[in-house]
N, C-alpha and C positions, 0 to 999 in steps of 0.2 A: 407251379401249379397250387392247386386252391385245397386248405389244408384248414383244421381246428384240433386243436390238443387242449387240454385244460389239465390239471395238477394241484393237488394241496400237502401240506407238509405239516403238521400237526406239531408244534415243540412247545416249552417251558413258556415261552415271551408270548405265546398266542398262536394263529393259525396265520399259514401263507399259501396264499392261492396264485399260480403261476397260468394266465392263456395267453395262445398262441393264436395267430391267424393268418394265416397265406393264402394270396392271391398271386395270377398269373401278373409277372411284370420281368420284362426282357432285362434287366438287370438286379440285382441284391439291393434292396433298401427297406432298412432296419427302423423301427421306431421303438422305443422303448417309453412304456409309463410306470412312473414308482411313486409309490406315497409320501406325501414328507415326511421327511425325516430321513429315507432311503435313497436317498437321490446320490449319493455318493456310489453305490453300488451300481450306477449305470452302467460305466464304462467295462466290469464285468460283464455284465450280462450282455452285452453289446459286441463283445469279443466274444464271446462265446457263440452266439448266433452267429456272427460271420463266419467264424471258423469253421462251421457244421454244414452252412446253408452256402449254393453258389447263384442262385437265382430266386428271384420272387419278392412282393412286398409283404414284411413280415410285421406283424404289427402284436408285442409283446405289452401284456398289461399283469401287472403284480399289484397284489392286494394285501395287507396286512390284518388282522382283526386282533387285536390286544386279548389276552386272557382275562377270565372275567375276575380274578381277584387283583388284578393291575388297576390301578386309576391311570389314565392318561395326561391329569395334570396334578400338580401340587401345587400348597400354601406356602409361600416365605413367614411363616408365624413370625419370624423376629420380625421384619419390613411391618408387618402389621399390628404386632405390639408398638412399634414406636410410633406408628401414623395415629393409632385410638388414643398412645400417652399424648402429642403433639394437640389432638383434639380436645381432651381433658382439660389440659393444660388451658386454652384457647378457651374453652367453655368457665372454669374457673375465674379467668379474667374480663369476660363479656358476656355475660348474663342470659344478653338476648340470643346467643348461639343456639338453634337446635341441637340436638346428639347425634351423633355422627352413624348412620344406617350399616350396616353389614356390609347390603351391596355396594355401598360407597366405599368399604374398606377393600374390597377386593376389585372393584374397578379402577382400583390406583393399580398405578404403571410396576408391573414387579412384583404384585403380590402372588399374582395368581401367573403359574407358568407354564410350561409343555414339560411332561417329564421326560429326561433324559430316553431315546429311544435304546433299548438292548440290540446287544450285537446280536445282528439277524444274516450275516457273509453267510452262515451254515444253511440256516432253513432256505433262504432266498435262491441260493446256488442247485442246492438239493430238487427245490419244485420246479425251476429253468431247466434243471436237466431230464427231471423226468417228463414233463411238456415237449421238450425239444427230442426228445425221445418217441413218443408218443406221437407228434408231429411228422418225424421222419418216417415213422412204418406209413403211415397214413398217404405220407406223399410216394413213398415206395411201392404201395399196391396201385396210386392210381397210375404211376411211371409204368406199369407193367401195361394196364390197360391201354394205355397209349401206344406203349411201343409196339404191341400185338397191331392196333390199327396203324399205323407208321409198317410196319414190314407187311401187312396188304396192300398200301399203297406202293411200295416199292415195288411188289410182284406184278401191281398192274403198271407200272412206269418198264421195265423188265420186257411188258409184253406188247408195251407202246414201241420201243425200240427197236422188236423181233420182227415186228409190222413194217418199220423206217426199213429197216434191213433188205424184206421181199419187195418193197417198193423200190428203192432204190436200184436194186438188180435189174427188176423187171423196164425199169426208166432207161438204163440205158441200150436195151433189146429197142425199146418204143424209138428212144433219140433215133439209132442207128435208120429203121422202118422211115420215120419223117422224111430224115434227111436221104436217103436214096428216095424217097416219093419226088422230093423236090428237086435235087440232081437229075434224075429221069427226063423233067422236063424242061433241062438245058440243050443246047446246042454248040458243040458237041457237048453230050454226057461226061460225066469224070469217068477216069477207070478206077477197081475196087483199091486200092490202095489208096489213091488220094482220098477217097470217100471213108477210111478208116481211119486216116490221118485225123482229116476233119471231125470224126466222132469224137475222136482221142482229145482233140483239143476241146471241142463242146463237154466232153464228161468231164476234163479236168477241171474247169470252170464251177462246174458244179458236184466235186465230189464233195461227199459229205461220209464218207467213211473214217474218215480218222475222227469224226465228231460225233461219230457211233459209237467208236471205241471208247471213247475218254465217258461218253454219257453210261456203257456198260460197266465202264472201272468203278465212274464215281456213285453209281446205286451197288454197286459188291460194296465198296468203303462204308456205305451208310450202313449197309448190314451189318460189315464186321463191326462197327462204334454199337450199334443196336447188342450185338451178340456181346462184347465187351462188358457191360455195365457202366457203373461210375456217369459222372458227370460227363454227357456226354453231347449237351444242348449247344454247345458254341461251335462245334466240329460238325453237326449237322447241320448250323446255319448256315456255314460256310460252305459244305459241300450240295445244299439247295441253292445256294447263288451259282456256283458252277453249273452244276445239273441246268440250271435256267439259262446260263449263260450259252452253251453249248447247242440248245434247243432255237433262240434266239438262232444259232449261226448256221442251224440248218434251214430252216423257213428261211432265212435272208439269201442262204445258194440254191435253193430247190427253186425249179420253176413249175413243179408238179403242185396242181390242187388235190391229189391226193395226199402226196405228205404235205402239207401246209396243215391238211386238215386234219390229220393225226400228230403234225406238232401241237396245236393248236389245244388239242385233248393232251397230251403230254404238261405241256405246259401249266394246265387247270391242274394236275396231280401235284405238281411242283410247288405251284403256289398255297393248295391247301396243307401240304406238309409241313412246307416253309411255317406258314402259319400257326401248327402246332409245336414245332420244335425252338419257335422263339418263346414261349414258354415253360420248357420243359428243362431240368438242372443239367 
């Protein structure tokens, strides 16, 4: 599910900002970007996100702004003094040498070094936790809207299964009448007992009552999963596969054009729902 959250924490060392972005993805894919000097915290942040989320492509970006009183670099004055002293000694021995400029000293390797980063485990964890809480709430609200749409599709699917039940029941009587009309053209005609036997044999070949029962059961299971809440995406994904398999079986067994038409509509609803459940947690 798509969501965005941002949190910032003010600390003595400066300001820590955490931004989380989540887009639809069938599995969980976490990307963490930290500023230089804080890379050691990547494992901590990644583990927390992986424990809290089950699906989605999640991008986590952490920024750190130093406090205004703290310099980002420092000068190794002892090393700089040694370099200046060596340069003066050379100039004393070789008068043609030009004086050493301040910029030349600062460019010397090791004179200017990055100030050691402060311990930011606490502020980074707090900022990420706040952003994660907001992200989960955002995803929860979106999930509720998606769940309502899924329930509406389940109601439509249930109605289609009801139509199939009625068509299958009428189809048996229609089969009996068609077979009777064909038998009456035979000489000699079949008796009623033999006719019923043939009707039963043909009905068994196209019997889809078991598939219709399983369709109803799977729809009920999907409703129950939505009612329970929590991470249900993979469970619903499995149920959509089963619903599609049963619908295909009904279509292959039936010889009725009306049944085939209803099954097509049912499969459209299943596919629409399958696309949605692959993105929810």
